[in-house]
mmCIF file of the C-alpha atoms, coordinates in Angstrom:
data_MODEL
# 
_entry.id   MODEL 
# 
loop_
_atom_site.group_PDB 
_atom_site.id 
_atom_site.type_symbol 
_atom_site.label_atom_id 
_atom_site.label_alt_id 
_atom_site.label_comp_id 
_atom_site.label_asym_id 
_atom_site.label_entity_id 
_atom_site.label_seq_id 
_atom_site.pdbx_PDB_ins_code 
_atom_site.Cartn_x 
_atom_site.Cartn_y 
_atom_site.Cartn_z 
_atom_site.occupancy 
_atom_site.B_iso_or_equiv 
_atom_site.pdbx_formal_charge 
_atom_site.auth_seq_id 
_atom_site.auth_comp_id 
_atom_site.auth_asym_id 
_atom_site.auth_atom_id 
_atom_site.pdbx_PDB_model_num 
ATOM 1   C CA . UNK A 1 1   ? 201.857 23.946 -123.097 1.00 0.00 ? 1   UNK A CA 1 
ATOM 2   C CA . UNK A 1 2   ? 204.972 24.666 -125.131 1.00 0.00 ? 2   UNK A CA 1 
ATOM 3   C CA . UNK A 1 3   ? 205.705 28.219 -126.165 1.00 0.00 ? 3   UNK A CA 1 
ATOM 4   C CA . UNK A 1 4   ? 203.092 28.580 -128.928 1.00 0.00 ? 4   UNK A CA 1 
ATOM 5   C CA . UNK A 1 5   ? 205.110 30.984 -131.066 1.00 0.00 ? 5   UNK A CA 1 
ATOM 6   C CA . UNK A 1 6   ? 208.178 28.748 -130.933 1.00 0.00 ? 6   UNK A CA 1 
ATOM 7   C CA . UNK A 1 7   ? 205.997 25.715 -131.682 1.00 0.00 ? 7   UNK A CA 1 
ATOM 8   C CA . UNK A 1 8   ? 204.409 27.376 -134.691 1.00 0.00 ? 8   UNK A CA 1 
ATOM 9   C CA . UNK A 1 9   ? 207.770 28.433 -136.078 1.00 0.00 ? 9   UNK A CA 1 
ATOM 10  C CA . UNK A 1 10  ? 209.185 24.948 -135.399 1.00 0.00 ? 10  UNK A CA 1 
ATOM 11  C CA . UNK A 1 11  ? 206.341 23.326 -137.311 1.00 0.00 ? 11  UNK A CA 1 
ATOM 12  C CA . UNK A 1 12  ? 206.997 25.583 -140.295 1.00 0.00 ? 12  UNK A CA 1 
ATOM 13  C CA . UNK A 1 13  ? 210.737 24.949 -140.299 1.00 0.00 ? 13  UNK A CA 1 
ATOM 14  C CA . UNK A 1 14  ? 210.796 21.205 -139.560 1.00 0.00 ? 14  UNK A CA 1 
ATOM 15  C CA . UNK A 1 15  ? 209.443 19.955 -142.868 1.00 0.00 ? 15  UNK A CA 1 
ATOM 16  C CA . UNK A 1 16  ? 206.013 19.115 -144.144 1.00 0.00 ? 16  UNK A CA 1 
ATOM 17  C CA . UNK A 1 17  ? 202.960 19.030 -141.904 1.00 0.00 ? 17  UNK A CA 1 
ATOM 18  C CA . UNK A 1 18  ? 199.218 19.224 -142.460 1.00 0.00 ? 18  UNK A CA 1 
ATOM 19  C CA . UNK A 1 19  ? 197.359 22.310 -141.274 1.00 0.00 ? 19  UNK A CA 1 
ATOM 20  C CA . UNK A 1 20  ? 193.635 21.828 -141.979 1.00 0.00 ? 20  UNK A CA 1 
ATOM 21  C CA . UNK A 1 21  ? 191.064 24.591 -142.386 1.00 0.00 ? 21  UNK A CA 1 
ATOM 22  C CA . UNK A 1 22  ? 188.227 24.708 -139.863 1.00 0.00 ? 22  UNK A CA 1 
ATOM 23  C CA . UNK A 1 23  ? 185.270 26.784 -141.007 1.00 0.00 ? 23  UNK A CA 1 
ATOM 24  C CA . UNK A 1 24  ? 183.659 27.115 -137.579 1.00 0.00 ? 24  UNK A CA 1 
ATOM 25  C CA . UNK A 1 25  ? 184.206 26.358 -133.883 1.00 0.00 ? 25  UNK A CA 1 
ATOM 26  C CA . UNK A 1 26  ? 182.895 22.801 -134.132 1.00 0.00 ? 26  UNK A CA 1 
ATOM 27  C CA . UNK A 1 27  ? 185.219 21.858 -136.971 1.00 0.00 ? 27  UNK A CA 1 
ATOM 28  C CA . UNK A 1 28  ? 188.167 23.551 -135.186 1.00 0.00 ? 28  UNK A CA 1 
ATOM 29  C CA . UNK A 1 29  ? 187.604 21.495 -132.052 1.00 0.00 ? 29  UNK A CA 1 
ATOM 30  C CA . UNK A 1 30  ? 187.150 18.290 -134.027 1.00 0.00 ? 30  UNK A CA 1 
ATOM 31  C CA . UNK A 1 31  ? 190.362 18.856 -135.993 1.00 0.00 ? 31  UNK A CA 1 
ATOM 32  C CA . UNK A 1 32  ? 192.320 19.576 -132.822 1.00 0.00 ? 32  UNK A CA 1 
ATOM 33  C CA . UNK A 1 33  ? 190.913 16.424 -131.198 1.00 0.00 ? 33  UNK A CA 1 
ATOM 34  C CA . UNK A 1 34  ? 192.034 14.441 -134.251 1.00 0.00 ? 34  UNK A CA 1 
ATOM 35  C CA . UNK A 1 35  ? 195.594 15.459 -133.385 1.00 0.00 ? 35  UNK A CA 1 
ATOM 36  C CA . UNK A 1 36  ? 196.424 18.274 -135.785 1.00 0.00 ? 36  UNK A CA 1 
ATOM 37  C CA . UNK A 1 37  ? 199.209 20.446 -134.354 1.00 0.00 ? 37  UNK A CA 1 
ATOM 38  C CA . UNK A 1 38  ? 198.031 23.700 -135.942 1.00 0.00 ? 38  UNK A CA 1 
ATOM 39  C CA . UNK A 1 39  ? 195.011 25.027 -137.808 1.00 0.00 ? 39  UNK A CA 1 
ATOM 40  C CA . UNK A 1 40  ? 194.516 27.583 -140.565 1.00 0.00 ? 40  UNK A CA 1 
ATOM 41  C CA . UNK A 1 41  ? 191.286 29.519 -140.879 1.00 0.00 ? 41  UNK A CA 1 
ATOM 42  C CA . UNK A 1 42  ? 189.570 29.717 -144.256 1.00 0.00 ? 42  UNK A CA 1 
ATOM 43  C CA . UNK A 1 43  ? 188.120 32.932 -145.614 1.00 0.00 ? 43  UNK A CA 1 
ATOM 44  C CA . UNK A 1 44  ? 186.030 30.997 -148.146 1.00 0.00 ? 44  UNK A CA 1 
ATOM 45  C CA . UNK A 1 45  ? 184.717 28.640 -145.469 1.00 0.00 ? 45  UNK A CA 1 
ATOM 46  C CA . UNK A 1 46  ? 183.686 31.598 -143.329 1.00 0.00 ? 46  UNK A CA 1 
ATOM 47  C CA . UNK A 1 47  ? 182.060 33.361 -146.274 1.00 0.00 ? 47  UNK A CA 1 
ATOM 48  C CA . UNK A 1 48  ? 180.127 30.268 -147.305 1.00 0.00 ? 48  UNK A CA 1 
ATOM 49  C CA . UNK A 1 49  ? 178.825 29.683 -143.763 1.00 0.00 ? 49  UNK A CA 1 
ATOM 50  C CA . UNK A 1 50  ? 177.464 33.240 -143.973 1.00 0.00 ? 50  UNK A CA 1 
ATOM 51  C CA . UNK A 1 51  ? 175.914 32.611 -147.386 1.00 0.00 ? 51  UNK A CA 1 
ATOM 52  C CA . UNK A 1 52  ? 178.357 34.940 -149.133 1.00 0.00 ? 52  UNK A CA 1 
ATOM 53  C CA . UNK A 1 53  ? 180.991 34.667 -151.810 1.00 0.00 ? 53  UNK A CA 1 
ATOM 54  C CA . UNK A 1 54  ? 184.638 34.582 -150.764 1.00 0.00 ? 54  UNK A CA 1 
ATOM 55  C CA . UNK A 1 55  ? 186.001 38.142 -150.335 1.00 0.00 ? 55  UNK A CA 1 
ATOM 56  C CA . UNK A 1 56  ? 182.540 39.408 -149.341 1.00 0.00 ? 56  UNK A CA 1 
ATOM 57  C CA . UNK A 1 57  ? 183.185 39.233 -145.587 1.00 0.00 ? 57  UNK A CA 1 
ATOM 58  C CA . UNK A 1 58  ? 183.986 42.411 -143.675 1.00 0.00 ? 58  UNK A CA 1 
ATOM 59  C CA . UNK A 1 59  ? 187.106 42.918 -141.616 1.00 0.00 ? 59  UNK A CA 1 
ATOM 60  C CA . UNK A 1 60  ? 185.075 42.920 -138.416 1.00 0.00 ? 60  UNK A CA 1 
ATOM 61  C CA . UNK A 1 61  ? 183.339 39.662 -139.348 1.00 0.00 ? 61  UNK A CA 1 
ATOM 62  C CA . UNK A 1 62  ? 186.733 38.106 -140.074 1.00 0.00 ? 62  UNK A CA 1 
ATOM 63  C CA . UNK A 1 63  ? 188.130 39.323 -136.752 1.00 0.00 ? 63  UNK A CA 1 
ATOM 64  C CA . UNK A 1 64  ? 185.152 37.901 -134.891 1.00 0.00 ? 64  UNK A CA 1 
ATOM 65  C CA . UNK A 1 65  ? 185.587 34.584 -136.704 1.00 0.00 ? 65  UNK A CA 1 
ATOM 66  C CA . UNK A 1 66  ? 189.310 34.468 -135.884 1.00 0.00 ? 66  UNK A CA 1 
ATOM 67  C CA . UNK A 1 67  ? 188.544 35.154 -132.222 1.00 0.00 ? 67  UNK A CA 1 
ATOM 68  C CA . UNK A 1 68  ? 185.947 32.367 -132.141 1.00 0.00 ? 68  UNK A CA 1 
ATOM 69  C CA . UNK A 1 69  ? 188.320 29.830 -133.692 1.00 0.00 ? 69  UNK A CA 1 
ATOM 70  C CA . UNK A 1 70  ? 191.227 30.887 -131.476 1.00 0.00 ? 70  UNK A CA 1 
ATOM 71  C CA . UNK A 1 71  ? 189.034 30.709 -128.357 1.00 0.00 ? 71  UNK A CA 1 
ATOM 72  C CA . UNK A 1 72  ? 187.984 27.177 -129.221 1.00 0.00 ? 72  UNK A CA 1 
ATOM 73  C CA . UNK A 1 73  ? 191.418 25.513 -129.489 1.00 0.00 ? 73  UNK A CA 1 
ATOM 74  C CA . UNK A 1 74  ? 194.817 25.394 -127.813 1.00 0.00 ? 74  UNK A CA 1 
ATOM 75  C CA . UNK A 1 75  ? 196.925 24.821 -130.941 1.00 0.00 ? 75  UNK A CA 1 
ATOM 76  C CA . UNK A 1 76  ? 198.412 27.669 -133.010 1.00 0.00 ? 76  UNK A CA 1 
ATOM 77  C CA . UNK A 1 77  ? 196.120 29.228 -135.613 1.00 0.00 ? 77  UNK A CA 1 
ATOM 78  C CA . UNK A 1 78  ? 197.114 30.674 -138.986 1.00 0.00 ? 78  UNK A CA 1 
ATOM 79  C CA . UNK A 1 79  ? 194.739 33.482 -139.842 1.00 0.00 ? 79  UNK A CA 1 
ATOM 80  C CA . UNK A 1 80  ? 193.439 33.767 -143.405 1.00 0.00 ? 80  UNK A CA 1 
ATOM 81  C CA . UNK A 1 81  ? 193.157 37.539 -143.311 1.00 0.00 ? 81  UNK A CA 1 
ATOM 82  C CA . UNK A 1 82  ? 192.513 38.037 -147.023 1.00 0.00 ? 82  UNK A CA 1 
ATOM 83  C CA . UNK A 1 83  ? 194.539 41.020 -148.224 1.00 0.00 ? 83  UNK A CA 1 
ATOM 84  C CA . UNK A 1 84  ? 194.631 42.578 -144.774 1.00 0.00 ? 84  UNK A CA 1 
ATOM 85  C CA . UNK A 1 85  ? 191.273 44.174 -145.572 1.00 0.00 ? 85  UNK A CA 1 
ATOM 86  C CA . UNK A 1 86  ? 193.037 47.160 -147.109 1.00 0.00 ? 86  UNK A CA 1 
ATOM 87  C CA . UNK A 1 87  ? 195.021 48.094 -150.198 1.00 0.00 ? 87  UNK A CA 1 
ATOM 88  C CA . UNK A 1 88  ? 197.750 50.202 -148.609 1.00 0.00 ? 88  UNK A CA 1 
ATOM 89  C CA . UNK A 1 89  ? 200.468 48.558 -146.489 1.00 0.00 ? 89  UNK A CA 1 
ATOM 90  C CA . UNK A 1 90  ? 200.006 51.009 -143.609 1.00 0.00 ? 90  UNK A CA 1 
ATOM 91  C CA . UNK A 1 91  ? 196.296 50.165 -143.333 1.00 0.00 ? 91  UNK A CA 1 
ATOM 92  C CA . UNK A 1 92  ? 197.043 46.437 -143.608 1.00 0.00 ? 92  UNK A CA 1 
ATOM 93  C CA . UNK A 1 93  ? 199.481 46.820 -140.714 1.00 0.00 ? 93  UNK A CA 1 
ATOM 94  C CA . UNK A 1 94  ? 196.874 48.737 -138.711 1.00 0.00 ? 94  UNK A CA 1 
ATOM 95  C CA . UNK A 1 95  ? 194.261 46.025 -139.333 1.00 0.00 ? 95  UNK A CA 1 
ATOM 96  C CA . UNK A 1 96  ? 196.676 43.284 -138.255 1.00 0.00 ? 96  UNK A CA 1 
ATOM 97  C CA . UNK A 1 97  ? 197.561 45.319 -135.158 1.00 0.00 ? 97  UNK A CA 1 
ATOM 98  C CA . UNK A 1 98  ? 193.848 45.696 -134.449 1.00 0.00 ? 98  UNK A CA 1 
ATOM 99  C CA . UNK A 1 99  ? 193.458 41.936 -134.592 1.00 0.00 ? 99  UNK A CA 1 
ATOM 100 C CA . UNK A 1 100 ? 196.435 41.456 -132.298 1.00 0.00 ? 100 UNK A CA 1 
ATOM 101 C CA . UNK A 1 101 ? 195.468 44.123 -129.790 1.00 0.00 ? 101 UNK A CA 1 
ATOM 102 C CA . UNK A 1 102 ? 191.719 43.823 -129.589 1.00 0.00 ? 102 UNK A CA 1 
ATOM 103 C CA . UNK A 1 103 ? 190.432 40.446 -130.522 1.00 0.00 ? 103 UNK A CA 1 
ATOM 104 C CA . UNK A 1 104 ? 192.642 37.429 -130.464 1.00 0.00 ? 104 UNK A CA 1 
ATOM 105 C CA . UNK A 1 105 ? 195.538 37.610 -128.069 1.00 0.00 ? 105 UNK A CA 1 
ATOM 106 C CA . UNK A 1 106 ? 193.646 38.471 -124.924 1.00 0.00 ? 106 UNK A CA 1 
ATOM 107 C CA . UNK A 1 107 ? 191.592 35.327 -125.485 1.00 0.00 ? 107 UNK A CA 1 
ATOM 108 C CA . UNK A 1 108 ? 193.929 32.451 -126.305 1.00 0.00 ? 108 UNK A CA 1 
ATOM 109 C CA . UNK A 1 109 ? 196.919 30.559 -125.017 1.00 0.00 ? 109 UNK A CA 1 
ATOM 110 C CA . UNK A 1 110 ? 198.576 30.254 -128.377 1.00 0.00 ? 110 UNK A CA 1 
ATOM 111 C CA . UNK A 1 111 ? 199.964 32.062 -131.372 1.00 0.00 ? 111 UNK A CA 1 
ATOM 112 C CA . UNK A 1 112 ? 198.397 33.408 -134.506 1.00 0.00 ? 112 UNK A CA 1 
ATOM 113 C CA . UNK A 1 113 ? 200.206 33.684 -137.819 1.00 0.00 ? 113 UNK A CA 1 
ATOM 114 C CA . UNK A 1 114 ? 199.032 36.363 -140.236 1.00 0.00 ? 114 UNK A CA 1 
ATOM 115 C CA . UNK A 1 115 ? 200.030 35.928 -143.862 1.00 0.00 ? 115 UNK A CA 1 
ATOM 116 C CA . UNK A 1 116 ? 199.030 38.265 -146.668 1.00 0.00 ? 116 UNK A CA 1 
ATOM 117 C CA . UNK A 1 117 ? 200.240 39.689 -149.952 1.00 0.00 ? 117 UNK A CA 1 
ATOM 118 C CA . UNK A 1 118 ? 200.495 43.384 -150.652 1.00 0.00 ? 118 UNK A CA 1 
ATOM 119 C CA . UNK A 1 119 ? 201.604 44.660 -154.048 1.00 0.00 ? 119 UNK A CA 1 
ATOM 120 C CA . UNK A 1 120 ? 203.145 41.302 -154.886 1.00 0.00 ? 120 UNK A CA 1 
ATOM 121 C CA . UNK A 1 121 ? 205.175 40.978 -151.673 1.00 0.00 ? 121 UNK A CA 1 
ATOM 122 C CA . UNK A 1 122 ? 204.316 38.230 -149.232 1.00 0.00 ? 122 UNK A CA 1 
ATOM 123 C CA . UNK A 1 123 ? 204.198 39.335 -145.606 1.00 0.00 ? 123 UNK A CA 1 
ATOM 124 C CA . UNK A 1 124 ? 204.215 36.959 -142.636 1.00 0.00 ? 124 UNK A CA 1 
ATOM 125 C CA . UNK A 1 125 ? 203.987 37.806 -138.948 1.00 0.00 ? 125 UNK A CA 1 
ATOM 126 C CA . UNK A 1 126 ? 203.646 35.441 -136.004 1.00 0.00 ? 126 UNK A CA 1 
ATOM 127 C CA . UNK A 1 127 ? 202.241 36.933 -132.830 1.00 0.00 ? 127 UNK A CA 1 
ATOM 128 C CA . UNK A 1 128 ? 202.323 35.467 -129.324 1.00 0.00 ? 128 UNK A CA 1 
ATOM 129 C CA . UNK A 1 129 ? 199.336 35.719 -127.026 1.00 0.00 ? 129 UNK A CA 1 
ATOM 130 C CA . UNK A 1 130 ? 200.766 38.752 -125.265 1.00 0.00 ? 130 UNK A CA 1 
ATOM 131 C CA . UNK A 1 131 ? 200.218 40.790 -128.431 1.00 0.00 ? 131 UNK A CA 1 
ATOM 132 C CA . UNK A 1 132 ? 203.936 41.420 -129.011 1.00 0.00 ? 132 UNK A CA 1 
ATOM 133 C CA . UNK A 1 133 ? 205.125 40.708 -132.524 1.00 0.00 ? 133 UNK A CA 1 
ATOM 134 C CA . UNK A 1 134 ? 207.611 37.872 -132.783 1.00 0.00 ? 134 UNK A CA 1 
# 
């Protein structure tokens, strides 16, 4: 497999590409088998599978969902991590670090991109499987 972080960054810099939203493990595997080069989780899709409104999922439920999706595929995954499940940038950073350290990167051979907005500023981080920020 190519370096997943480099592949994810290449996909984002090489023009337009489609990154569909799996809502569960089955849809993630099906989308990968259809040939999609990357996937993006969906907070609304997760919430609806739990019978909840979007934004009514806890951080821990989101982390579990991200781990399940990442475990199921070999392509890079963009994580829909809402607003970082916090209002202050330091707590957002801690929550993203928690995801990187404890749930996703010990499980997959890939990269996860976290994207969120805090106080009007868009933040993007791409993490390799080793848990080191890229």
